[in-house]
GURO-693525 format. One record per residue (C-alpha): x, y, z; residue number from 0; residue in three letters. Coordinates in Angstrom, 2 decimals. Layout:
REM residues N
> px_py_pz_k_r
> X_Y_Z_NUM_ALA;
...
END
This chain:
REM residues 512
> px_py_pz_k_r
> 5.32_-64.36_-43.75_0_MET;
> 7.11_-62.53_-46.11_1_THR;
> 5.49_-59.62_-48.04_2_VAL;
> 7.62_-58.29_-51.26_3_GLN;
> 6.31_-55.60_-53.27_4_THR;
> 7.38_-54.20_-56.68_5_MET;
> 6.29_-51.71_-59.60_6_CYS;
> 5.42_-54.25_-62.68_7_HIS;
> 3.87_-53.30_-66.09_8_HIS;
> 0.88_-56.12_-66.41_9_PRO;
> 1.58_-56.71_-69.96_10_SER;
> 4.75_-58.35_-69.55_11_LEU;
> 5.19_-61.76_-67.80_12_PRO;
> 6.34_-62.12_-64.18_13_LEU;
> 8.51_-65.28_-63.06_14_GLU;
> 6.25_-67.62_-60.58_15_GLY;
> 3.63_-66.04_-60.65_16_VAL;
> 0.40_-67.47_-63.05_17_ASP;
> 0.16_-64.94_-66.26_18_PRO;
> -3.84_-64.92_-65.17_19_GLY;
> -3.77_-63.29_-61.91_20_LEU;
> -2.21_-60.30_-63.76_21_LEU;
> -5.09_-59.13_-65.18_22_LEU;
> -6.47_-58.38_-61.75_23_ASN;
> -4.41_-55.79_-61.83_24_PHE;
> -6.84_-53.37_-63.38_25_THR;
> -8.48_-53.31_-59.88_26_SER;
> -7.83_-50.64_-56.99_27_ARG;
> -7.75_-53.08_-54.16_28_GLU;
> -5.06_-55.41_-53.52_29_CYS;
> -7.40_-58.76_-53.71_30_LEU;
> -4.99_-61.71_-52.57_31_MET;
> -5.27_-64.69_-54.96_32_VAL;
> -3.36_-67.88_-53.99_33_ALA;
> -1.51_-69.88_-56.59_34_GLN;
> 1.11_-72.80_-56.05_35_PRO;
> 5.01_-72.19_-55.03_36_ALA;
> 8.01_-74.17_-55.38_37_ASP;
> 8.20_-73.62_-51.22_38_ASP;
> 4.93_-73.72_-50.36_39_GLY;
> 1.54_-71.70_-50.71_40_ALA;
> 1.91_-68.16_-51.86_41_MET;
> -0.91_-65.34_-52.39_42_MET;
> -0.34_-62.18_-54.69_43_VAL;
> -2.07_-59.69_-55.93_44_CYS;
> -1.54_-56.31_-57.92_45_GLY;
> -3.64_-53.23_-58.21_46_CYS;
> -3.40_-49.86_-59.93_47_GLN;
> -5.17_-46.22_-60.11_48_GLY;
> -4.22_-44.46_-56.23_49_GLU;
> -1.77_-44.13_-54.88_50_HIS;
> -0.29_-46.80_-52.17_51_GLU;
> -3.17_-49.06_-53.24_52_CYS;
> -1.51_-52.07_-51.92_53_ASN;
> -1.45_-50.75_-48.49_54_ASP;
> -4.11_-52.96_-47.22_55_ARG;
> -4.23_-56.74_-48.23_56_LEU;
> -7.47_-58.29_-48.63_57_ILE;
> -7.98_-61.94_-48.06_58_PHE;
> -11.10_-63.76_-48.96_59_ASN;
> -13.15_-60.64_-49.81_60_LYS;
> -17.02_-60.77_-48.66_61_GLU;
> -19.99_-58.82_-49.91_62_VAL;
> -19.47_-56.53_-47.04_63_ASN;
> -16.19_-55.15_-48.00_64_GLY;
> -14.48_-56.90_-44.65_65_PHE;
> -12.51_-60.17_-44.84_66_SER;
> -14.16_-63.57_-43.63_67_LYS;
> -10.44_-63.90_-41.94_68_LEU;
> -11.05_-60.28_-39.98_69_GLN;
> -14.04_-60.99_-38.42_70_SER;
> -13.06_-64.15_-36.86_71_LYS;
> -10.11_-62.39_-35.23_72_ASP;
> -12.46_-59.61_-33.79_73_VAL;
> -14.97_-62.23_-31.83_74_ILE;
> -12.52_-63.97_-29.50_75_PRO;
> -10.89_-60.37_-28.67_76_VAL;
> -13.81_-58.89_-27.88_77_VAL;
> -14.94_-61.99_-25.14_78_VAL;
> -11.25_-61.53_-24.21_79_VAL;
> -11.63_-58.04_-22.93_80_SER;
> -15.30_-57.87_-21.42_81_MET;
> -14.56_-61.55_-19.48_82_ALA;
> -12.36_-59.76_-16.52_83_PRO;
> -14.99_-57.14_-15.66_84_PRO;
> -17.82_-59.92_-15.54_85_ILE;
> -15.76_-61.80_-13.46_86_LEU;
> -15.24_-58.82_-10.93_87_VAL;
> -18.85_-58.23_-11.12_88_ALA;
> -19.61_-61.61_-10.22_89_LEU;
> -17.10_-61.70_-7.62_90_ILE;
> -18.44_-58.48_-5.64_91_ALA;
> -22.01_-59.61_-6.29_92_LEU;
> -21.16_-63.32_-4.35_93_ALA;
> -19.46_-61.35_-1.77_94_ALA;
> -22.56_-58.83_-0.83_95_PHE;
> -25.16_-61.53_-0.83_96_TYR;
> -23.06_-63.28_1.42_97_LEU;
> -22.01_-60.38_3.54_98_TYR;
> -26.18_-59.95_4.09_99_ARG;
> -26.63_-63.15_4.51_100_THR;
> -24.42_-63.15_8.05_101_HIS;
> -25.10_-60.08_9.43_102_CYS;
> -29.02_-60.67_9.39_103_SER;
> -28.27_-63.41_11.26_104_ASN;
> -26.99_-60.98_14.04_105_LYS;
> -29.24_-58.91_16.30_106_PRO;
> -29.32_-55.89_15.83_107_GLY;
> -28.87_-52.76_18.37_108_PRO;
> -32.20_-51.09_20.18_109_ALA;
> -34.50_-49.48_17.73_110_ALA;
> -34.09_-45.30_18.32_111_ARG;
> -37.51_-43.79_18.80_112_PRO;
> -39.02_-42.60_15.86_113_ASN;
> -37.22_-39.23_14.77_114_TRP;
> -39.54_-36.31_13.49_115_PRO;
> -38.45_-34.37_10.30_116_SER;
> -38.97_-30.80_11.94_117_LYS;
> -36.74_-29.07_14.71_118_CYS;
> -38.96_-30.27_17.52_119_THR;
> -38.15_-30.90_21.46_120_PRO;
> -39.25_-34.37_20.48_121_GLU;
> -36.27_-34.53_18.13_122_LEU;
> -34.01_-33.63_19.89_123_TYR;
> -35.07_-35.46_22.94_124_GLN;
> -34.71_-38.75_20.27_125_ALA;
> -31.45_-37.64_19.66_126_LEU;
> -30.29_-38.25_23.03_127_ASP;
> -32.47_-39.72_26.10_128_ARG;
> -29.80_-39.20_28.39_129_PRO;
> -31.96_-39.91_31.24_130_CYS;
> -34.32_-42.50_30.35_131_GLU;
> -32.95_-45.29_32.41_132_HIS;
> -33.18_-43.53_35.61_133_LEU;
> -36.98_-44.51_35.64_134_GLY;
> -38.95_-41.03_36.77_135_ASP;
> -42.61_-41.29_36.33_136_ARG;
> -45.10_-39.16_36.02_137_GLY;
> -48.50_-38.87_38.09_138_GLU;
> -50.10_-41.27_35.49_139_ASP;
> -46.96_-44.08_35.87_140_GLY;
> -44.92_-43.76_32.93_141_LYS;
> -41.40_-43.18_32.21_142_GLU;
> -41.05_-39.78_31.66_143_THR;
> -37.70_-39.91_30.42_144_GLY;
> -36.96_-36.82_32.81_145_MET;
> -34.66_-38.24_34.78_146_GLY;
> -33.64_-39.21_38.59_147_PRO;
> -36.88_-40.22_40.03_148_GLY;
> -37.74_-40.14_43.53_149_PRO;
> -34.72_-41.31_44.86_150_GLN;
> -32.86_-38.14_43.93_151_LEU;
> -32.80_-35.47_46.84_152_GLU;
> -30.20_-33.79_45.86_153_GLN;
> -30.45_-30.35_43.57_154_SER;
> -29.07_-30.30_40.02_155_TYR;
> -28.14_-26.36_40.89_156_ALA;
> -25.93_-27.32_43.13_157_GLN;
> -24.20_-30.22_40.70_158_MET;
> -23.87_-27.46_37.95_159_LEU;
> -21.37_-25.74_40.23_160_SER;
> -19.46_-29.45_40.81_161_SER;
> -15.99_-29.76_39.43_162_LYS;
> -16.65_-33.01_39.46_163_GLY;
> -18.71_-34.23_36.71_164_ASP;
> -17.27_-31.49_34.30_165_ARG;
> -15.14_-32.11_31.25_166_GLY;
> -13.45_-29.19_29.39_167_TRP;
> -14.15_-25.77_30.32_168_GLU;
> -17.65_-26.36_32.08_169_GLY;
> -19.04_-29.32_29.56_170_GLN;
> -20.83_-31.38_31.27_171_ARG;
> -19.72_-35.27_30.71_172_VAL;
> -23.13_-36.30_31.83_173_GLU;
> -26.27_-35.01_29.98_174_PRO;
> -28.54_-32.71_32.47_175_LEU;
> -31.82_-34.28_32.90_176_PRO;
> -33.90_-31.76_30.56_177_ILE;
> -36.98_-31.53_28.39_178_LYS;
> -37.34_-29.15_25.97_179_LEU;
> -40.74_-27.18_26.12_180_GLU;
> -41.11_-24.82_23.35_181_ALA;
> -38.99_-22.76_20.89_182_LEU;
> -39.11_-19.11_22.15_183_VAL;
> -36.49_-17.44_19.81_184_GLY;
> -33.88_-17.90_16.70_185_LYS;
> -31.00_-16.31_15.73_186_GLY;
> -28.11_-16.16_13.52_187_ARG;
> -26.09_-19.25_14.82_188_PHE;
> -28.57_-21.08_17.03_189_ALA;
> -32.46_-21.71_18.26_190_GLU;
> -33.48_-20.68_22.18_191_VAL;
> -35.47_-23.15_23.96_192_TRP;
> -37.86_-23.24_26.96_193_ARG;
> -37.31_-26.28_29.24_194_ALA;
> -37.70_-28.15_32.13_195_ARG;
> -34.82_-29.05_34.08_196_LEU;
> -35.06_-31.58_36.68_197_LEU;
> -34.14_-29.99_40.66_198_GLN;
> -34.57_-33.40_42.72_199_GLY;
> -37.50_-34.76_43.75_200_SER;
> -39.34_-34.39_47.44_201_LYS;
> -41.86_-36.76_48.68_202_HIS;
> -41.95_-38.46_45.58_203_LYS;
> -42.62_-35.18_43.59_204_VAL;
> -40.50_-34.47_41.11_205_SER;
> -39.01_-30.51_41.14_206_ILE;
> -38.35_-28.55_38.17_207_TYR;
> -36.85_-25.39_37.15_208_GLU;
> -37.52_-23.33_33.85_209_THR;
> -34.25_-22.83_32.33_210_VAL;
> -32.94_-21.80_28.55_211_ALA;
> -31.29_-24.21_26.32_212_VAL;
> -29.55_-22.32_23.41_213_LYS;
> -29.37_-25.17_20.67_214_VAL;
> -26.18_-24.78_18.30_215_PHE;
> -26.47_-26.82_14.85_216_PRO;
> -23.23_-29.00_14.16_217_SER;
> -22.28_-26.16_11.48_218_VAL;
> -22.04_-23.92_14.22_219_GLU;
> -19.72_-26.02_16.30_220_TYR;
> -16.93_-22.75_16.46_221_SER;
> -19.68_-20.64_18.04_222_SER;
> -20.71_-22.61_20.61_223_TRP;
> -17.10_-23.90_21.21_224_ARG;
> -16.12_-19.97_21.62_225_ASN;
> -19.15_-19.08_24.11_226_GLU;
> -18.24_-22.19_26.31_227_CYS;
> -14.50_-20.68_26.57_228_SER;
> -16.32_-17.55_27.44_229_VAL;
> -18.45_-18.45_30.12_230_PHE;
> -15.52_-21.01_31.52_231_SER;
> -14.25_-18.27_33.52_232_ASP;
> -16.30_-17.96_36.25_233_PRO;
> -15.26_-14.77_37.38_234_LYS;
> -17.39_-13.60_34.24_235_LEU;
> -20.36_-13.96_36.44_236_GLU;
> -22.21_-11.01_37.07_237_HIS;
> -25.93_-9.71_37.70_238_GLU;
> -26.06_-8.04_34.41_239_ASN;
> -24.17_-11.06_32.27_240_VAL;
> -27.02_-14.31_31.77_241_VAL;
> -26.01_-16.93_33.80_242_ARG;
> -24.47_-19.95_32.68_243_PHE;
> -25.65_-23.28_34.21_244_LEU;
> -24.18_-25.85_31.45_245_ALA;
> -22.61_-26.78_28.02_246_ALA;
> -23.69_-30.19_26.39_247_GLU;
> -22.88_-32.11_23.26_248_GLU;
> -26.16_-33.82_22.43_249_ARG;
> -26.87_-36.83_19.49_250_GLY;
> -24.74_-39.38_17.65_251_PRO;
> -21.37_-38.05_17.15_252_PRO;
> -20.73_-37.21_13.33_253_GLY;
> -24.33_-37.26_12.74_254_HIS;
> -25.97_-34.53_11.05_255_MET;
> -28.24_-33.91_13.53_256_LEU;
> -25.76_-33.51_16.12_257_ARG;
> -26.66_-30.90_18.41_258_LYS;
> -24.55_-28.65_21.37_259_TYR;
> -26.18_-26.73_23.76_260_TRP;
> -25.96_-24.25_26.50_261_LEU;
> -27.91_-23.66_29.65_262_VAL;
> -28.83_-20.49_30.88_263_LEU;
> -31.33_-18.55_33.16_264_ASP;
> -34.46_-18.40_31.52_265_TYR;
> -36.21_-14.89_31.63_266_HIS;
> -39.65_-14.91_30.75_267_SER;
> -39.63_-11.39_29.55_268_LEU;
> -37.56_-12.09_26.68_269_GLY;
> -34.77_-10.10_24.81_270_ASN;
> -35.14_-6.57_24.53_271_LEU;
> -36.22_-5.66_20.99_272_GLN;
> -38.87_-7.56_21.69_273_ASP;
> -39.69_-5.95_25.19_274_PHE;
> -39.29_-2.45_23.36_275_LEU;
> -41.94_-3.17_20.32_276_THR;
> -44.19_-4.56_23.17_277_ALA;
> -44.02_-1.77_25.82_278_ASN;
> -43.04_2.19_26.36_279_ILE;
> -40.48_2.77_29.18_280_LEU;
> -40.93_5.61_31.76_281_ASN;
> -37.99_7.51_32.83_282_TRP;
> -37.19_5.72_36.04_283_GLU;
> -37.34_2.28_33.89_284_GLU;
> -35.08_3.78_31.33_285_LEU;
> -32.35_4.72_33.61_286_ILE;
> -32.43_1.82_35.76_287_SER;
> -32.42_-1.02_32.32_288_MET;
> -30.16_1.48_30.59_289_ALA;
> -27.98_1.40_33.86_290_GLY;
> -27.91_-2.03_33.92_291_SER;
> -26.55_-2.63_30.59_292_ILE;
> -23.67_-0.19_31.32_293_ALA;
> -22.92_-2.09_34.46_294_ARG;
> -22.98_-5.38_32.63_295_GLY;
> -21.01_-4.10_29.49_296_VAL;
> -18.06_-2.50_32.00_297_ALA;
> -17.65_-5.54_33.72_298_HIS;
> -17.13_-7.16_30.79_299_LEU;
> -14.56_-5.14_29.87_300_HIS;
> -12.97_-4.38_33.11_301_SER;
> -9.61_-6.15_34.38_302_ASP;
> -11.08_-6.68_37.89_303_THR;
> -13.82_-8.26_39.06_304_THR;
> -15.85_-5.92_41.48_305_PRO;
> -14.21_-7.47_44.51_306_SER;
> -10.61_-6.73_42.93_307_GLY;
> -9.84_-10.11_42.14_308_ALA;
> -7.70_-9.87_38.40_309_PRO;
> -9.90_-10.65_35.29_310_LYS;
> -9.65_-11.36_31.50_311_VAL;
> -11.65_-8.54_29.71_312_PRO;
> -13.93_-9.48_26.90_313_VAL;
> -15.37_-7.64_24.14_314_ALA;
> -18.60_-8.97_23.01_315_HIS;
> -18.52_-7.75_19.28_316_ARG;
> -22.08_-8.40_18.54_317_ASP;
> -24.14_-6.02_21.16_318_LEU;
> -27.71_-5.01_20.22_319_LYS;
> -31.28_-5.09_21.74_320_SER;
> -31.98_-8.66_20.47_321_SER;
> -28.62_-9.98_22.39_322_ASN;
> -29.99_-8.30_25.74_323_ILE;
> -32.73_-10.34_27.59_324_VAL;
> -34.64_-8.27_30.32_325_VAL;
> -34.95_-9.66_33.97_326_LYS;
> -37.41_-7.41_34.89_327_SER;
> -38.86_-4.42_34.00_328_ARG;
> -36.05_-2.45_35.76_329_MET;
> -32.66_-4.67_34.87_330_GLU;
> -31.15_-6.33_32.24_331_CYS;
> -28.62_-8.92_30.93_332_ALA;
> -26.09_-9.23_28.26_333_LEU;
> -26.31_-12.42_26.55_334_CYS;
> -25.10_-14.23_23.04_335_ASP;
> -21.11_-14.79_23.64_336_PHE;
> -20.86_-16.26_20.32_337_GLY;
> -18.81_-13.68_18.87_338_LEU;
> -16.77_-12.59_21.97_339_ALA;
> -12.96_-12.03_22.22_340_LEU;
> -10.89_-13.07_25.62_341_ARG;
> -8.79_-9.58_25.40_342_LEU;
> -5.70_-11.78_27.12_343_ASP;
> -2.43_-10.11_27.51_344_LEU;
> -0.80_-12.90_26.48_345_SER;
> -2.03_-13.09_22.56_346_LEU;
> 0.01_-11.41_20.07_347_THR;
> -1.32_-9.05_17.23_348_VAL;
> -1.37_-12.46_15.10_349_ASP;
> -3.65_-13.98_17.18_350_ASP;
> -6.21_-10.60_16.52_351_TYR;
> -5.46_-11.31_12.48_352_ALA;
> -9.35_-11.99_11.99_353_ASN;
> -10.53_-10.22_14.88_354_SER;
> -11.86_-7.08_13.24_355_GLY;
> -15.07_-7.03_11.13_356_GLN;
> -17.58_-9.24_12.83_357_VAL;
> -20.81_-8.48_14.42_358_GLY;
> -24.30_-7.18_12.77_359_THR;
> -23.98_-4.52_10.27_360_ALA;
> -26.14_-2.50_11.47_361_ARG;
> -24.35_-2.41_14.78_362_TYR;
> -20.83_-1.90_13.53_363_MET;
> -18.74_0.82_14.42_364_ALA;
> -17.14_3.67_12.05_365_PRO;
> -13.24_1.77_12.57_366_GLU;
> -14.93_-2.15_11.88_367_VAL;
> -17.32_-1.23_8.81_368_LEU;
> -13.77_0.72_7.54_369_GLU;
> -12.17_-2.43_8.45_370_SER;
> -9.08_-0.60_10.08_371_ARG;
> -9.25_-1.79_13.59_372_VAL;
> -5.96_-1.19_15.56_373_ASN;
> -5.26_-4.47_16.40_374_LEU;
> -2.62_-3.79_18.89_375_GLU;
> -4.74_-1.97_21.04_376_ASP;
> -6.87_-3.99_22.62_377_LEU;
> -9.04_-0.75_23.84_378_GLU;
> -9.60_-0.69_20.68_379_ALA;
> -12.26_-3.68_20.75_380_PHE;
> -14.03_-2.13_24.21_381_LYS;
> -14.49_0.99_21.96_382_GLN;
> -16.33_-0.83_19.57_383_MET;
> -18.76_-2.23_21.94_384_ASP;
> -19.66_1.33_23.57_385_VAL;
> -20.48_2.77_19.68_386_TYR;
> -22.79_-0.90_19.67_387_SER;
> -23.85_0.42_23.08_388_MET;
> -25.09_3.79_22.28_389_ALA;
> -26.97_2.75_19.57_390_LEU;
> -29.38_0.36_22.10_391_VAL;
> -29.81_3.46_24.34_392_LEU;
> -30.72_4.83_21.74_393_TRP;
> -33.60_2.26_20.97_394_GLU;
> -34.65_2.60_24.45_395_MET;
> -35.10_6.15_24.89_396_ALA;
> -37.13_6.14_21.67_397_SER;
> -38.97_4.03_23.67_398_ARG;
> -39.29_6.03_26.95_399_CYS;
> -42.34_8.39_27.56_400_ARG;
> -40.05_10.81_28.78_401_ALA;
> -39.57_12.52_25.32_402_ILE;
> -42.91_13.39_23.92_403_GLY;
> -44.71_11.76_21.34_404_ASP;
> -43.23_7.95_21.54_405_VAL;
> -43.41_6.26_18.04_406_GLN;
> -43.66_2.45_17.21_407_SER;
> -40.54_0.95_18.31_408_TYR;
> -37.47_0.71_15.18_409_GLU;
> -33.92_-0.47_15.46_410_PRO;
> -30.83_2.00_15.34_411_ALA;
> -31.07_3.55_11.51_412_PHE;
> -34.89_3.21_11.27_413_GLY;
> -35.71_3.36_7.45_414_SER;
> -32.56_5.09_6.54_415_LYS;
> -31.65_1.42_5.68_416_VAL;
> -33.31_-1.84_4.83_417_CYS;
> -34.55_-4.08_7.43_418_GLU;
> -30.86_-5.91_7.02_419_GLN;
> -28.45_-3.89_5.59_420_PRO;
> -25.08_-4.79_4.30_421_CYS;
> -21.73_-3.85_5.60_422_VAL;
> -21.65_-1.45_2.08_423_GLU;
> -24.73_0.20_2.80_424_SER;
> -24.09_0.82_6.21_425_MET;
> -20.50_1.99_5.37_426_ARG;
> -22.10_4.59_2.91_427_ASP;
> -24.36_6.07_5.85_428_LEU;
> -22.10_5.98_8.59_429_VAL;
> -18.33_6.75_7.06_430_LEU;
> -19.45_8.59_4.22_431_ARG;
> -22.60_10.71_5.40_432_ASP;
> -21.33_10.65_8.93_433_ARG;
> -24.99_9.16_9.91_434_GLY;
> -26.41_8.59_12.95_435_ARG;
> -29.91_8.09_14.62_436_PRO;
> -31.81_11.53_14.84_437_ASP;
> -31.95_12.95_18.25_438_ILE;
> -35.23_15.22_18.01_439_PRO;
> -34.65_18.51_19.67_440_SER;
> -37.80_17.93_21.96_441_ALA;
> -36.28_14.51_23.58_442_TRP;
> -33.54_17.28_25.12_443_THR;
> -36.88_19.17_26.66_444_GLN;
> -36.32_16.89_29.72_445_HIS;
> -33.51_17.88_31.58_446_GLN;
> -32.28_13.91_32.11_447_GLY;
> -33.12_13.31_28.51_448_MET;
> -30.76_15.97_27.89_449_ASN;
> -27.91_14.89_29.88_450_THR;
> -29.10_10.92_28.09_451_PHE;
> -29.02_11.84_24.85_452_CYS;
> -25.41_13.45_25.26_453_SER;
> -23.80_10.57_26.90_454_THR;
> -25.32_8.86_24.13_455_ILE;
> -23.50_10.99_21.29_456_ALA;
> -20.07_10.27_23.10_457_GLU;
> -20.59_7.19_22.82_458_CYS;
> -20.70_7.02_18.91_459_TRP;
> -18.77_9.61_18.38_460_ASP;
> -16.69_9.21_14.93_461_HIS;
> -13.54_9.07_16.70_462_ASP;
> -12.76_5.68_18.77_463_PRO;
> -10.65_8.01_21.29_464_GLU;
> -12.82_10.34_22.00_465_ALA;
> -15.79_7.63_23.22_466_ARG;
> -16.50_7.07_26.98_467_LEU;
> -16.00_4.28_28.07_468_THR;
> -18.62_1.57_29.65_469_ALA;
> -17.09_2.97_33.29_470_HIS;
> -18.05_6.21_32.36_471_CYS;
> -21.72_6.04_31.38_472_VAL;
> -22.26_3.84_34.52_473_VAL;
> -21.12_6.57_36.52_474_GLU;
> -23.50_9.22_34.53_475_ARG;
> -26.46_7.00_34.48_476_LEU;
> -26.01_6.39_38.60_477_LEU;
> -26.30_10.04_38.87_478_VAL;
> -29.31_10.29_36.84_479_LEU;
> -31.04_7.39_39.13_480_GLN;
> -29.59_8.89_42.41_481_GLN;
> -31.03_12.56_40.91_482_GLU;
> -34.78_10.38_40.18_483_GLN;
> -34.99_8.68_43.28_484_GLU;
> -33.44_11.01_46.03_485_GLU;
> -35.96_13.35_48.36_486_PRO;
> -36.75_17.12_46.79_487_ARG;
> -37.41_19.89_49.26_488_PRO;
> -41.20_20.78_49.72_489_GLU;
> -42.51_22.70_46.93_490_GLY;
> -39.82_21.26_44.59_491_GLN;
> -41.07_18.35_42.28_492_GLN;
> -38.94_15.29_40.77_493_ARG;
> -37.98_15.21_37.06_494_LEU;
> -41.83_14.55_34.84_495_LYS;
> -41.43_11.43_33.42_496_ASP;
> -44.52_12.85_30.58_497_SER;
> -44.38_15.94_29.12_498_PRO;
> -48.13_15.52_29.08_499_GLU;
> -47.68_17.30_32.62_500_ASP;
> -45.76_19.79_31.30_501_GLY;
> -42.06_20.33_29.83_502_PRO;
> -39.10_20.30_32.15_503_VAL;
> -36.40_22.64_30.76_504_HIS;
> -32.80_21.39_31.77_505_SER;
> -31.99_25.50_33.32_506_SER;
> -34.82_24.65_36.19_507_SER;
> -37.37_22.51_38.10_508_LEU;
> -41.01_23.53_37.86_509_GLU;
> -42.44_24.30_41.29_510_VAL;
> -46.06_23.84_42.94_511_LEU;
END
């Protein structure tokens, strides 16, 4: 097709064009009209009144103003455009149908038990029933899912010390026969359950041991992994560090309900914070329990074991009363090593780069709150622990009869801060105001408590270098304990436990 345009006056004839067609020149649209021509068909239009009114050529104008030729051309274009996606959708539907039809003919895996919607013992047992196939049966003859049954005579406590059935760093390859019984605690990283561990059987009677199982969700894998790493050192074992039994992974790999377990010794008295809330200590219990805590911290910080063997020191970095378990009214043990740090001399400053501000804000040392920990000096991490330990010792002193009027339990700093203070509020109190928990003068009227409180004050000194070491605290408390236990000459009594019988001043002892 050839298109030609020109400017022409309508009153003048135009060669080769019917004069009647020129009458359309008054229109502002260029409506094409066919007319015979020597070399075939020719279409002519003309317009005037608007600039470039002939920029759009209209063939066979309809009522709606659009060309019939254009309308007919649109339909094939739409059909061609829609065909590919429709074809793809049909193919996908056919493939899905064939897949479902094919898979439905295959036998599926054995059905899992119904999983409860809440965190219950049944949920964790349903995730992984490691011992169901071993056929342990209860009194009613039904399988308990607890493990080996009457044919097993070996104690699982003995098996835990074996290296043959463990993976990396104490993690067991084969799950232990454990049944969770009750949730007894919940912390920042994990839940703590009371559980029953099958020890073996004798005369067809199963024998169980009560243990604590610390259950970490999948998002807290790093905390579980770190605690496993710390516990993997057999030289960490100490009477004042909670005993580690095993580490396990439970549940389908990659599943959102996959859990990570630590199996530990169980202590029915619970953590120190709960114990102090419900109990008042006497003087003997105070110095004995405080001494056990100091010995636990000193063992962590030491580079040798009590027998003299070399050991990697450990900084706890989250010492607080809720991370200490009460073994008896006279002894405690440290627990919860999710933030603990092995002070390996082979590590560099870069390895400790992210080891500054961790822990619980209420118990953070001034240098931690200020983010000015000297990472080049490994003793700095130990000094942080000593500060936190001082706050725990203060909490214990506040619940001892030796101070006189014993108030309800309050954590360190009490009502000076909110229940869960942030780092900023603790920074204002501890750094700006140099605040510490109050030690009323009435406390120091007791001779032993006077020494105890001065030890606390030296442990929470603002200058880390001026603080006592954990070993020094052990020695001081040992002296107090020996003074309590040693026999007195006739006519002289021991340090009184309660001011109800009259205070004992630091200058002398009362005599009968």
